[in-house]
N, C-alpha and C positions, 0 to 999 in steps of 0.2 A: 475692505480687502479686495473685493471683486472689482471695485472701481479704480482705486489708486494703484493696486498691485496687478490689475488686469488678470486676476486668477479666476479659474472656473469656480462656480459656486460649490461644487462638491469638494474641491481641493481646499477652498476657504473654510468650509465647515469642518473638514478633517483637521486643519491646523488649529482652529479655535478649540475643538474638542481636546486635541493633544495638550494645548496650553492650559486648559482648565484642569485636566486630570493630572498633569505632571506636577502640579502643586503638591500632590499627595504622594509622589513617587520620587524622592530625592536621589536615590541610587540610580534609577533609570535615567533621570535628567543628566546626572554627571557622566554616565556612560555614553549617552547620546551626544552631548556637547563635546565630549572628548573624541568622538568618532569611533568608539569601540563597538557600537551597535547602530542599526539603521532604523529608519522610521517604521519599517515593518515590525521590528522587534518591539518598538514602543507601542504600536497598536495592539500587539499580543498582550503586553503587560497591562495596558489599559483595560482590555477586555476581561482580565482576571479580577478587577476591582468591583466589588458590589457590597451591598449591606451585609451579606452572610460571610464574605471573605475578607472584608477590610482589615480586620485585626490580624488575621493569618498572613495577609500580604505584607503588612507593615513588618511582621516578624521575619518573613522569608524572602523579602525583596532582594536582599543582597545575594542570597543563594541563587535565585532565578536569573539575576543579571549576570552572575558568574557563569551560569550555563549558557546564557546568550552570547557571552564573549567566546566561549570555548567550543560549542557545538555548531554543527550546520544548522541552518534555519529550520529545516524539516525536523531534525532531532530536537531542537529547542521547542518547537511548536508541540511536539508530542509530549515532552517533559512538562510543559505548561498545562496541557490538557489533563495529564495525570494529577498534577498539583491541584487543579481546580476540582477534580472529582474527589480527592481526599479532603479538601478544605470544605466542600459543600456537596456531599453525596446526593442529598435530596434534590438540590438544584440541578445537578448534572443529569439525574434521571428524568426530571421534568423537562429539561432542555431536549433530551433524546426523544421523549414522547411528542414534544412540540414539533421537532423536525419531521417526525413521521406523520403527524397530523397535517402538516403543510404540503404533503406530496401532491403533485398536480402534473398533468400532461395536457398540453394544448396542441391540437392538430386540426386545422380547418382548411378547406379548399378556397383558394383565392378566386377573384373574378376572372383571372386569366387561365384558370384550370390547374395551376400548380398548387401544391400543398405547403402550408406554412405551419411551423410548430415550435414548441419549446417544452422543456420539462423541468421539474423540480423534484428530486428524489432524496430521501434520507440517506445517510452514509452506507447502510447495509444494502438496501435495494439498489442504490446507485452503483455500488461496487459490483453487484451481480450483473446489471445491465451493461456497465462499462467493460467489465471483463470479457463478456461474450462478444461485445461489439469490437473490442480490440483484437480478439482472437481471429474473428472472421476478416477483419480489416488487414491483419498481418498475412493471412492466406492470399487475399487479393493483391497485396503488395508484392508478395513473392511471385505470383503469376504475372503481374505487370513487369517485374524485374526480369523474369525469364524471357518474356516476349521481347523486351527491349534488347536483351543480350543476344537473342537469336537474330534480330534484325541488324544490330551493329557489329556483331562478331566479336564483341568484347563486353566487359562490364560497363554499364552506363556511368558516365561521369557527372560532375555537378552541372555542366551545361546541357546535358541530355535530358529531355522531358519524357516521362512515362506516359502511358496512354490515358491515365486517370490522375487527377489531383488528389491529395489526401482527403479533401472534403467530399469528392465524388466517391472515393472508396468507402468512406464512412456511410454515405447515403446508400450505396449498394449493399454494404454490410447490414444495415438496418432492414432493408428489404429482404435480404437472405435470412435474417432472423425470423421475419414473419412467414416466409415460405417454409422454413424448417419447422416452425410451430404448426403450420397448417398440415404439413405432410407427416407429422409425428403421430403414431397410433395412440388412440385414447388410453390404452392400457400400458403405455411405455413407462419404464422406470424413471422416476423423478431423480435428477442429479442430486446427490447428497452433499451437503456442505462438509468440509473437513475442518475439524478443530484440532490444532496442534498445541499441546500443552508443554510449556517450557519451565514451569514452576512447580513447587510442591503443593500439596492439597490445601494447606492453610492459606497460601497466597492465591490459589485458584478460587477460593471462596471470597476473595477480596475484590479490589477494583482494577486489577491488572488485566486489561482486555483491549486488543486492537485487531484491526482487519489485516489481511495479507498486504495491502498497500500502505500500511503504516498508520492509517487513520485510527485515532483513539476513540473508542465508543463506550458508553455505559454498558455494563454487563447485562442489564435488563433488556437491552435492545436485541440481544442474541438468543434470549429464551425461546422465542417462537421457532427458532431453527434447530433446537436441540433434538426434537423428536425425529428419529431416523437419521441423525447425523453420524458421520464417521469421526472417530476420535483416535489420535495417535499421540504418543508421548516422546519427547526428545530430551535426552539427558546429556548435559555437557560435562565432560571430565576435566580435571585441572589441566591436562595436557592439551585441551582444545578439541579432542575427538568427540563426536556426537553419536550417541546410540539412539536409533529410531525404533520405537516399539511397534509391534504388530497393530494394524488397524482393527478397531472394534466398532460395532454398530450400536447406537443408542436407540433401539426399537422399543417403544413403550406401548404401542397399541392404542386403541380408542379410549379405553376406560382408565388409563393410568397416565400420570405425568412423571417426568424425569425427577428423581430425588437425588439428594446428595450421595446416598449410597450407590445408586446406579452410576453416577458420574465417576465416583472414586473407583468402583470396580472396573469400569470401562477403560479408565486411564491407567491404572497401576497394576492391573492383573496380567494383561498380555505380555508375552515375552518379546525379546528383541528380534528384529528382522535381520536376515543374513545379508552381509555385504557382498558385493561383486568381487571376483578374483582380481588381485593386483595385476595379473597378466592380461586381462580383458582389454580390448581396444577402446571400448566406450564406457562411460560412467552410466550405470543403470541401477535400478532398485534402491536399496537402502543407502548405498553410497552416494548416489545422486541426490536423494532426498535430504540426506544429512548436510550436504554442501549447500543445498537450497535454503535449508533452515538456518544454517550458520551465516551465510553471506547475505541472503535476502535480496540483493541487487547486484548489478555489475560492479566488480571490484576496481574498475578503472577510476582514478581519483576524481575525474570530472564527469562522471556518468551516474545516473540514478535509474536506469532501466531495471524493472523488477524481475524477480527470479523466473516467472513463467515465460518470459520472453528472452531469456538468456541461455547460453550454451555453457556446459562445464568443460573447461579447458585444462589440459595438463600444464603445470608450471614448468617442469622438466619434460620436454616433448616425449611422447610415447615411442616415437621412432628412434630416440636416443637412449632408450632404456628407462624412461620415466614410468613409475608404477601407477596403476589406476587406483589410487587411495585418496582418502579425504585430505591427507597432508599435502598431496601433490595435485590437488584439484582446486579450482576457483571458478566463480561465475564471471562470464564475460558476455556482453551483448554481441550479436553477430558482427556489427561493424568493428568493434574493438578486438574481437577475436580474430577477425581477418587481418587486422593491422599489426598483430603481435610481432611479426617478423620485421616490419618497418619501424614500429615504435612500440617496443615491448612495455606493457604495464609494469608497475612495481611488483617486486617479489612479495608473496604472501607473508603475513606476519602471524 
């Protein structure tokens, strides 16, 4: 294949592997040949097949292929990850431990004096580092944007260059993280992870577990973060309204570990938080948090910006009498929120 088809070796190996594995996946083969799914979907299906999951995959292949046809790729990948955890719980836990054990950071000084590096982090630690890096990078982007607007006298356009490239902002953000760590007092309070519970207690004791960015992880990978974590409960009503519970702290101390009773009490005992007044100008408090939990990302059909980087927009503008309520709110990233008058996103459903 590499000689006659002039293909890269990595691509040739991928095609050979697909061909070998598709012999055992007839539904996947038909969907791929028919153009209903892509090669990326095929690779996900192939990754699910193993000695412990072979029989379950033969039974559920049609169901998974149906989800691949209907869902976005990110949603399908999440569904496939949950299926794998249910089909092989021990294997999923071992895979999570393996990813954590393979964590590594490489940072060395080159002969020219520059520093070269790379990193490999498990999903939980990677999300922590990436989240803070993105937060600082966004602050730097807003500063660069404001600087360019002051110089140009207008908002920068596609042909206008900012003072730093995205890569340079990420590099400066990484340095800022180190500076912030160095300047932080030794007795400063450690940021507490927030666990948002969307399910009942029986399901909470099961395999349903994912990070804010949508990455499905084995529940055991989050156990080290329970001590001192904040917990909130979100209850979805049939009408679509979300009630956000008061935040409680899982503080166990040195001599005790979190128990099921501790978790159940922290999740289900606190009352609901009070929502903002419908006449307020901005979405704050429990109302904003409810919309973040409900939407999770920008509601524009072609956008996947996550909730922490979105704004809550009034569907019916506040200036025209639109109330500040969950029903009249939706998440939009800053660019799509700014374009709503030129190209309004679809109405909320």
